[in-house]
N, C-alpha and C positions, 0 to 999 in steps of 0.2 A: 495451627491447632487444633481449630474447630474443624478443619475438615477432615484431620487425622481421626480425631475422637467420633466424629460422625461415621466413617468411614468403619472403623472399629466395632463400633455398635449393629451398624446394619449388617456386617458381616455375621458377627454372633448371632442376630436375630435370626436371621436367613440359614444358618447353621441349626439353629433351634428348631426352626418349622421343617426344616428337612427332616429331623430325626422324629419329630412327633408324625409326619405323615408316613415315615417306615415305622413305626412303633405301632401306630393305626393300622397297615396293610398286614403287619404280622400279628395281630390280635393282641396285642398287649395292653388293650384299655377294657377287654372281656372279663366276665365273670369274676367283678369287684377289685382288679390290679389297679384302676384307676377310677377315683370317685369326681363326684361333682364339688367336692369342697377342695380337691388338687387344682382344678382348673380353677376355681374362683382365688385361688391363694397366688396362682401364676398371675391371672388379671392386676390383683392388688398390689403384686411384688412389681411386675415390670412398670405399672403408673407410676408407682411411688418413687421407685429408684429413677426413672427416667426425669420426671417433671420435679423430685423435689432433691433427692440425696445426691444424684450426680450433679447437677447445678450448684448444689449448696459446697459439695466437697472441693470442686473446683475452684471456685469463689474464694472457699479458706484459705485452700493452699498457696493462690496466686497473692491473697493478701498478705498471709504470715511472709511469705518469701521477699515482697516487694518492701514490708516492714524491717525485714530482718536483714536482707543482703540483696539492695535496690540495683547494687553496681555489677550483681551475677547475673542479669537475664541474659539468655542466649550464649553462658560463657564458654560452654563446653560444646557449641555446634561445630566447632573445627575437628572435634575428636571422632565424632561417626562419620564426618566427612572421610577421614583418612581410614578410619578403623571401624566399620560399620557393623561386621560379622563380631568382633569380639566384644563390641558393646551390647550387640542383642543377646550374647552369650551370657555377658556378666548382668544383664538388666534382667533376665529370665532367673539366673541362679538367686540372686538377692531378692528378687521379689517371691520367688517361692520359699525362700528361707524366713523371710519375713510372713507370709501366710501361714506357713507350717508352723511359726512361731505361736502365732495368735490361735490358730485352729487348737494347737496341742494346748493351750493356755484355758481354752474355753472346755476342754474336756477334764483337765487337771482337778485333781482332791483342792479341797478350799486351803487357800495359802492361810498361814497362821497371822499374818499382817493384816491388823483390821482394814485399812485403805488397800491393799490388793485384794483382800476378799471382795470389797465392794466393785472395785473394776472388775473380777472375776465372775463377779454376779450380772453384771452388765452383758459380757460377751456369752455367758452361760444361755441366760434367758434369750438373748436376740437370736442366737444360733439354733437353739432348740427348735424352732420354728421349721429350720431345714430338715429336721429330723421326722416331724409329724406328717407322715404322707399315708396313704392308705384309709379304710376304714376299720370300724370295730372289729371286724370278722376274721382280721389278720390275714387277709387276703392279697393287700396291697402290695406293690412291686415299686422301686425304682423306676423312675421314667427321666427323660430328658427335662421335662417342664420343671422338674425340683430342682435343675440347676440354678435358678435366680431366685428360686425361694427361700428367703431368710427373713427373719421378724427386721422392723425399722430398726434403724443405727448400725446393722453389722457393716454394711459396705462404708460408711461415713467413718467409722472408728476401725477398719482394718489399715494397719500400717504398710501394708506394700501397696496399697491404693496411693495412700499419701506420698510414698516413694515414688510410684509411677509420677504423679503430678509433679513432683520437685524436678524431676528428670525432663519433663516438659518445660518447665520454667527454665533450666537451665540450657535448654536447646536440644537435647534429645529427643527429637521428635520422630523422627525415623526409628530410630531404636525402641523407644516407646510402643509406636504403632506396631511394629512388626513382634517386637516381643509379646507384647498384651494379646494379639492376635494368636498367636501360636499358643499361647498358656489359655486363651480363652476356649479357643476352638479344641484342645486337647481335655478341658475339664468338661466341656459339654459332652463330648464322647464317652467321657468315662461314666457320667451319670446316664447315658443313653442306654436302653435296653438292648444289649449286647452281649454277644456271648463269642465272637471268635476267639478270643483268649481262651476260654475253658477247652475250646477244642483244641487248640493247639498244646494246651498244658496235657491233654488227656490223650494226645495222639499216640498211635500204635509205634509209631515211628521215635524211637529214644534220641535221636539226635535232635528231632523237630522239638519234642516234649520237653529235654534238658535247655534248650538253646532258650525256648519259651520262659522257662523257669528263671534261667539266669537274667532275662531281660525285666521281669517283673523285680528284680533287685535295683535295676536303674531309673525305669517308669513305672507309673501307675497306669495300670489297665483295667478296663471295665469291672472284674470281678473283685478286683481288690477294693475299689472303692463302692460297689455294691454290699460287701462285706462291712465297709465302715456304717453302713447305712441298714446293719442288719440288728436285730433284737439281741446280742449274745456279746461275748466279751469282746469278739472281733470290733464292735463299734468305738471301741478305744482304741482300735489300730488303723493303719494307712491313713493318714492325716493329710497326704500330701496330695494336691489334684495333678501333678505331673512328677515331679523327680523323686522316685518310691527311694531314691539311695538315701535322701534324708532320713526316711522312715527307718532305713535298714542301718544307717552307722550313724546317726545324730539321735535321733529320737528313740530308737529301738525298738519300734513300735511296727515293725512290716509284719503282716500278716498274708500267706501264699495259702490261697485254697483251693481245691479241685472240683468245687461244687457251688452253686448258688446259694444265698441264704436260705433259712428256712421260713423264717419270719422277717419281712422288714418293718422298718419305722419304729420309734419309741411309742411308749403307752401314753394315750392322751386323757387328760380330766375331762369332766363332762363338758366343761363351757369350752374348751379346745375343740371339744368333737362336735360342739352345735354351732359354732360361730366363727366364720374365716377371719372378722372383724376382730375379734378378742385374740385369735391365736397369732395374728400379724403385729397388732399394735400394744397388746398388754405389758406390762412392765412392773416386776417386782423387785426390790432391793431387800426383801427381807431375807434371814438365812433360809436356805433351802430345808 
């Protein structure tokens, strides 16, 4: 399990480094598109998630599983041995569904139920950090470094992460490792400063343009996720990291645009603008 987890983490970090070099080479860090605070947030997030949240999440998941179902350790190992591909597909679809639900919950209106409202407040505030990039000049753009930047507690309270480690406990090691790698690499690429999908959507050949438009109903491409990071009504759309079909058919929040966002990132208050530590660690459960 440790080898699979380490392999997935190293692959994801290598992919992020690759896109950072690519973005630097294409000039995506110039003219205020990337700020010093963005790099600070990346450093804080990588350190905190690697040293605190990830080990704590694994420990908590396995402790709960051992307490509730000790006899089920590795019980499904036979399933992936015989049906690895279906297991990977099933894992990705369930993982994306759980992630999409939590992501939607963090962006929805405040529930009337008091306890649900408190729970949502947690998700809203910890997820808010993910949308705070760029400077006060509104010239900042989304880049791959923002993939891993969220407030503390987001990772450990995501239901799809718990689901993944429960799958590990049950013996679905390869399905988890491969499925998580697929989801992670796709999510990293949707945050990267890429525009190949725009070129295809706006292609002169109508067959190519329409094919790309159809694919945007099935998978999430960079421009769709960039629109989610915009300061516009599309910020409440395109919740999925990979399977846009959930946005289209389930959440009814699919937005396919033919240009990049005009302004990226949410407005920051003075403390969020000044302090990376405040932006990452501050939590308030008071009514917004």
